[in-house]
N, C-alpha and C positions, 0 to 999 in steps of 0.2 A: 504495500500501500504506500502513495505517496505522502510523504509528509507536506504539511503547510508550508513551510520553511523553502522546500527544493520546488514548488509549484509555482506556476505565474500568478501573479496579482491580477483582481479583477480590470486594474487600471492597464495592465500590461496588456492584456487580452484585447480590449476595448482599443489602446493604440494601436495595436496589431489590427485588428479589424479594419480601423480607419485608412490605416497604410496599405491594406490589401484594397478595398474597395472605392480608394481615392476621395472618398466627402463621409462626414459626419451621417449625415441623413440613409445614404445607403448602408453604413456600418450597422445604424440602428435599425432600419429595416431586417439585415440578415440575422442580426442577434437576437430578433422576436421572431425570427421564422422557426417552424417546425422542421429538421432534417432526418431524413433516411439516417444520415451518417451518426445521427445523435438518437439512436432508436427512436424516432419521432419527437423527441423533446428540443427545446430552443435552447439557443446557446444562453441564453440569461438562466434558464433552469440549470443548466449541469454547472454553471459557474458557480453554484452553490458549495460547492465540494473540490479538494484540492485536485482529486482526480478526475473529477469533471474539467476543472481548468485546463487540464493538460491535454485531455481529450478535445477540447475544442481549440487550442493552442496547434493541436497535430493537424487538426482539419483546416484551418487557415492557415497552415503553410503549404497543404496539399493544395489547396486553392490558389495560392500565389503561384503555386510552379505549375498551373496548369491541369490539374488532376481533379477533374470534379466529382469523382465517383465517391 
């Protein structure tokens, strides 16, 4: 299990989402969208736990690299 100290913070995830999507409003929309990659949960819901934040970060990194699966 991932510790809180080693997981990305909510602020880090939000900054990454803005960087990936290029605009705050587009990042906000993505953060509130249910995603198959997150078992039909929203990134916001997932960010309640350290492991969830890490999973959201992984999804954003994949998107940044063109992997939308």
